[in-house]
C-alpha positions as CSV (number, residue, x, y, z in Angstrom):
1,G,14.9,54.1,-29.0
2,Y,13.0,52.9,-31.7
3,H,9.7,52.3,-30.2
4,P,8.3,53.3,-26.9
5,T,7.9,49.7,-25.6
6,Q,11.4,48.6,-27.1
7,K,13.3,46.0,-25.6
8,P,17.2,45.8,-24.9
9,I,18.5,43.2,-27.4
10,R,21.2,41.9,-25.0
11,L,17.7,41.0,-22.8
12,M,16.2,39.3,-25.6
13,Q,19.2,37.2,-26.6
14,A,19.0,36.1,-22.8
15,L,15.5,35.3,-23.0
16,I,15.5,33.5,-26.9
17,E,18.7,31.3,-25.2
18,L,17.2,29.9,-22.0
19,T,13.7,29.4,-24.1
20,T,15.1,27.7,-27.8
21,Q,18.1,26.0,-29.5
22,E,19.6,27.3,-32.7
23,G,18.0,26.3,-35.9
24,Q,14.6,27.0,-34.1
25,V,11.8,29.8,-34.7
26,V,10.9,32.6,-32.4
27,L,7.6,33.9,-33.1
28,D,6.8,37.8,-32.0
29,P,3.5,39.0,-33.6
30,F,4.0,41.9,-32.0
31,S,7.2,43.2,-33.5
32,G,7.6,46.8,-32.8
33,S,10.8,48.0,-34.4
34,G,12.3,44.1,-34.2
35,S,14.5,43.8,-31.1
36,T,13.4,40.6,-30.2
37,L,13.9,39.7,-34.1
38,I,17.1,40.9,-34.1
39,A,18.1,39.0,-30.8
40,A,17.3,35.7,-32.3
41,K,19.0,36.7,-36.2
42,S,22.0,37.2,-34.2
43,L,21.2,33.9,-32.1
44,D,21.3,31.7,-35.4
45,R,17.3,31.3,-34.5
46,K,14.4,31.3,-37.4
47,Y,12.1,34.1,-37.0
48,I,8.9,35.5,-37.8
49,G,7.6,38.8,-36.7
50,F,4.2,40.9,-37.3
51,E,3.5,44.5,-36.7
52,A,0.6,46.2,-37.5
53,N,1.8,49.4,-37.5
54,E,3.6,50.4,-41.0
55,D,6.2,52.8,-39.7
56,Y,7.3,50.5,-37.2
57,A,7.3,47.7,-39.5
58,K,9.7,49.3,-42.1
59,I,11.7,50.5,-39.3
60,A,12.5,46.6,-38.0
61,E,12.8,45.4,-41.6
62,E,15.5,47.6,-41.7
63,R,17.1,47.3,-38.5
64,L,17.3,43.7,-39.6
65,K,19.1,44.4,-42.9
66,N,21.9,46.4,-40.9
67,E,22.4,43.3,-38.5
68,K,25.8,42.5,-37.9
69,S,24.7,39.6,-35.4
70,I,25.5,41.1,-32.1
71,Q,26.6,38.9,-29.6
72,P,26.1,39.1,-25.7
73,C,29.0,40.3,-24.1
74,L,30.5,38.1,-22.0
75,F,32.8,40.5,-19.7
76,S,32.5,44.0,-18.3
77,K,35.2,46.5,-19.7
78,S,37.0,48.3,-16.9
79,S,39.3,51.5,-17.6
80,S,42.2,50.1,-15.8
């Protein structure tokens, strides 16, 4: 991970889907490496993030630039 308390993007997507609708704003006042912001972006939500640590803010900014709309996986992959 990029941050000691980084959350999985799919977990954040699930929480955002439960609590918001497309086009609404997700606020993350402690953005860390940006996982919540990436999840919001991938779900067509607007997002605002704050991060006091400049190193983590740069990581979040870079991750957001490279975000390719990670969609939640609905099916498990089997090796059959």
